[in-house]
C-alpha positions as a Python dict, from the first residue, in 0.01 Angstrom:
ca = {
    (1, 'M'): (0, 0, 0),
    (2, 'S'): (374, -27, -47),
    (3, 'K'): (563, -258, -278),
    (4, 'Y'): (710, -420, 34),
    (5, 'S'): (529, -739, 132),
    (6, 'A'): (581, -840, 493),
    (7, 'K'): (456, -1193, 431),
    (8, 'E'): (649, -1262, 111),
    (9, 'S'): (976, -1110, 231),
    (10, 'T'): (996, -1317, 549),
    (11, 'N'): (1016, -1683, 636),
    (12, 'F'): (887, -1689, 993),
    (13, 'K'): (841, -2014, 1180),
    (14, 'I'): (526, -1944, 1379),
    (15, 'N'): (398, -2169, 1658),
    (16, 'V'): (63, -2096, 1822),
    (17, 'S'): (-68, -2252, 2142),
    (18, 'F'): (-404, -2127, 2270),
    (19, 'V'): (-715, -2307, 2395),
    (20, 'A'): (-929, -2150, 2122),
    (21, 'P'): (-841, -2262, 1766),
    (22, 'L'): (-633, -1953, 1685),
    (23, 'E'): (-341, -2084, 1480),
    (24, 'E'): (-432, -1966, 1130),
    (25, 'P'): (-626, -1655, 1238),
    (26, 'L'): (-333, -1539, 1455),
    (27, 'K'): (-85, -1593, 1174),
    (28, 'D'): (-313, -1390, 945),
    (29, 'L'): (-348, -1118, 1211),
    (30, 'L'): (30, -1103, 1260),
    (31, 'Y'): (93, -1049, 888),
    (32, 'L'): (-189, -792, 853),
    (33, 'I'): (-52, -590, 1145),
    (34, 'L'): (309, -624, 1029),
    (35, 'Q'): (217, -508, 677),
    (36, 'D'): (24, -206, 805),
    (37, 'Y'): (303, -123, 1052),
    (38, 'C'): (569, -137, 780),
    (39, 'D'): (359, 72, 541),
    (40, 'R'): (257, 325, 806),
    (41, 'F'): (610, 391, 934),
    (42, 'K'): (790, 321, 605),
    (43, 'V'): (1005, 47, 756),
    (44, 'S'): (1075, -316, 675),
    (45, 'V'): (1175, -624, 870),
    (46, 'L'): (1545, -608, 955),
    (47, 'P'): (1755, -861, 758),
    (48, 'H'): (1855, -1067, 1064),
    (49, 'Y'): (1485, -1121, 1147),
    (50, 'K'): (1376, -1244, 802),
    (51, 'E'): (1389, -1604, 926),
    (52, 'V'): (1294, -1610, 1291),
    (53, 'R'): (1090, -1834, 1518),
    (54, 'I'): (783, -1671, 1674),
    (55, 'N'): (595, -1852, 1951),
    (56, 'L'): (253, -1721, 2053),
    (57, 'C'): (87, -1882, 2352),
    (58, 'G'): (-181, -1831, 2610),
    (59, 'Y'): (-116, -1867, 2980),
    (60, 'M'): (-332, -1906, 3286),
    (61, 'K'): (-351, -1622, 3536),
    (62, 'P'): (-149, -1731, 3839),
    (63, 'S'): (-368, -1785, 4143),
    (64, 'G'): (-392, -1470, 4351),
    (65, 'D'): (-220, -1253, 4088),
    (66, 'V'): (-345, -896, 4110),
    (67, 'S'): (-72, -737, 3896),
    (68, 'G'): (-295, -680, 3595),
    (69, 'Q'): (-21, -823, 3372),
    (70, 'M'): (-195, -934, 3052),
    (71, 'G'): (92, -1022, 2821),
    (72, 'C'): (457, -989, 2730),
    (73, 'T'): (689, -1016, 2432),
    (74, 'I'): (1033, -1162, 2496),
    (75, 'E'): (1325, -1186, 2254),
    (76, 'S'): (1584, -1459, 2302),
    (77, 'N'): (1852, -1633, 2099),
    (78, 'F'): (1579, -1869, 1977),
    (79, 'G'): (1340, -1602, 1849),
    (80, 'F'): (1039, -1438, 2009),
    (81, 'M'): (795, -1558, 2273),
    (82, 'I'): (464, -1375, 2297),
    (83, 'Q'): (255, -1472, 2597),
    (84, 'V'): (-101, -1347, 2647),
    (85, 'R'): (-321, -1426, 2943),
    (86, 'D'): (-588, -1654, 2801),
    (87, 'P'): (-932, -1599, 2959),
    (88, 'F'): (-1035, -1947, 2848),
    (89, 'L'): (-778, -2093, 3089),
    (90, 'D'): (-872, -1894, 3401),
    (91, 'E'): (-1016, -2117, 3669),
    (92, 'E'): (-1084, -1861, 3942),
    (93, 'E'): (-1440, -1836, 4069),
    (94, 'D'): (-1481, -1475, 3957),
    (95, 'S'): (-1336, -1540, 3609),
    (96, 'Y'): (-1569, -1570, 3317),
    (97, 'V'): (-1553, -1519, 2945),
    (98, 'N'): (-1782, -1250, 2808),
    (99, 'D'): (-1764, -992, 2531),
    (100, 'I'): (-1561, -746, 2741),
    (101, 'T'): (-1310, -1018, 2834),
    (102, 'V'): (-1277, -1129, 2472),
    (103, 'Y'): (-1224, -774, 2341),
    (104, 'S'): (-963, -709, 2612),
    (105, 'Y'): (-795, -1039, 2512),
    (106, 'L'): (-789, -926, 2149),
    (107, 'D'): (-648, -583, 2244),
    (108, 'T'): (-374, -756, 2442),
    (109, 'I'): (-286, -982, 2148),
    (110, 'C'): (-267, -679, 1917),
    (111, 'H'): (-61, -485, 2176),
    (112, 'E'): (195, -767, 2190),
    (113, 'L'): (200, -798, 1809),
    (114, 'V'): (288, -426, 1791),
    (115, 'H'): (582, -498, 2023),
    (116, 'L'): (684, -779, 1787),
    (117, 'C'): (670, -535, 1494),
    (118, 'Q'): (886, -290, 1689),
    (119, 'H'): (1148, -561, 1746),
    (120, 'L'): (1136, -688, 1388),
    (121, 'T'): (1177, -341, 1234),
    (122, 'G'): (1397, -174, 1496),
    (123, 'R'): (1147, 105, 1567),
    (124, 'K'): (1167, 258, 1912),
    (125, 'G'): (807, 373, 1944),
    (126, 'I'): (639, 712, 1952),
    (127, 'H'): (828, 984, 2138),
    (128, 'L'): (608, 1234, 2319),
    (129, 'R'): (714, 1515, 2550),
    (130, 'I'): (528, 1410, 2860),
    (131, 'P'): (686, 1488, 3195),
    (132, 'Y'): (718, 1185, 3422),
    (133, 'D'): (927, 1065, 3713),
    (134, 'K'): (1222, 878, 3562),
    (135, 'N'): (1292, 723, 3902),
    (136, 'D'): (944, 570, 3925),
    (137, 'E'): (928, 222, 3766),
    (138, 'E'): (557, 250, 3686),
    (139, 'D'): (599, 596, 3526),
    (140, 'C'): (890, 467, 3317),
    (141, 'Y'): (679, 175, 3193),
    (142, 'F'): (369, 379, 3109),
    (143, 'F'): (558, 659, 2933),
    (144, 'D'): (808, 439, 2751),
    (145, 'P'): (781, 522, 2377),
    (146, 'V'): (734, 154, 2279),
    (147, 'E'): (447, 119, 2528),
    (148, 'I'): (283, 442, 2412),
    (149, 'E'): (298, 326, 2050),
    (150, 'A'): (163, -22, 2138),
    (151, 'R'): (-127, 130, 2335),
    (152, 'V'): (-211, 371, 2051),
    (153, 'L'): (-213, 97, 1786),
    (154, 'Q'): (-369, -194, 1981),
    (155, 'G'): (-725, -61, 1960),
    (156, 'Y'): (-686, 37, 1596),
    (157, 'Y'): (-554, -306, 1500),
    (158, 'S'): (-817, -483, 1712),
    (159, 'S'): (-1091, -294, 1534),
    (160, 'K'): (-945, -296, 1182),
    (161, 'Y'): (-814, -654, 1167),
    (162, 'G'): (-885, -840, 1488),
    (163, 'L'): (-1263, -835, 1491),
    (164, 'E'): (-1289, -1010, 1157),
    (165, 'T'): (-975, -1222, 1180),
    (166, 'I'): (-1019, -1348, 1535),
    (167, 'I'): (-1361, -1282, 1684),
    (168, 'N'): (-1588, -1336, 1385),
    (169, 'K'): (-1401, -1645, 1263),
    (170, 'V'): (-1293, -1817, 1581),
    (171, 'L'): (-1485, -1728, 1893),
    (172, 'T'): (-1811, -1843, 1748),
    (173, 'I'): (-1751, -2214, 1731),
    (174, 'Q'): (-1933, -2337, 1426),
    (175, 'D'): (-2158, -2639, 1429),
    (176, 'S'): (-1913, -2916, 1353),
    (177, 'D'): (-1915, -3292, 1334),
    (178, 'N'): (-1920, -3317, 1712),
    (179, 'K'): (-2208, -3064, 1731),
    (180, 'E'): (-2043, -2804, 1956),
    (181, 'K'): (-2268, -2507, 2030),
    (182, 'D'): (-2200, -2139, 1967),
    (183, 'I'): (-2031, -1936, 2236),
    (184, 'E'): (-2264, -1660, 2348),
    (185, 'L'): (-2088, -1324, 2343),
}
């Protein structure tokens, strides 16, 4: 572990909007991933990002959408917007929440958090020498160094931090005052 502390050296304003109660677990997950990312690549958050607004939200799959788009990270003058397709919002007949859907959801969240780390630190991803058609939009997306790095790290971060931070703490709704039942995964 480095002497650099991602959480203590930043003053992020983080807003979270998901159906599941994810606010604190997602903030924890963000800082765990950012710390590991900074330690792993020996980088730190760039000075102009030390105080930035980060909005994380779930969105409903548009009716009839077959694109497979699961999330995106957008930088603007106001900060960062991370949107992840929230399976708890899908209303289509063939949509349902199960363990595979939840793990895919978690992978997508971690994938987008890696993109956030790339923006915050200025890293440009993992460069591999893989031949691809630079005139093909899909090839360019799949072999873009930032996408390769995000895909490599999403599963690792899901397994290392996400399972405990998100799934074990949030997706099993504990017996509360209003006697909600556990979600079966």
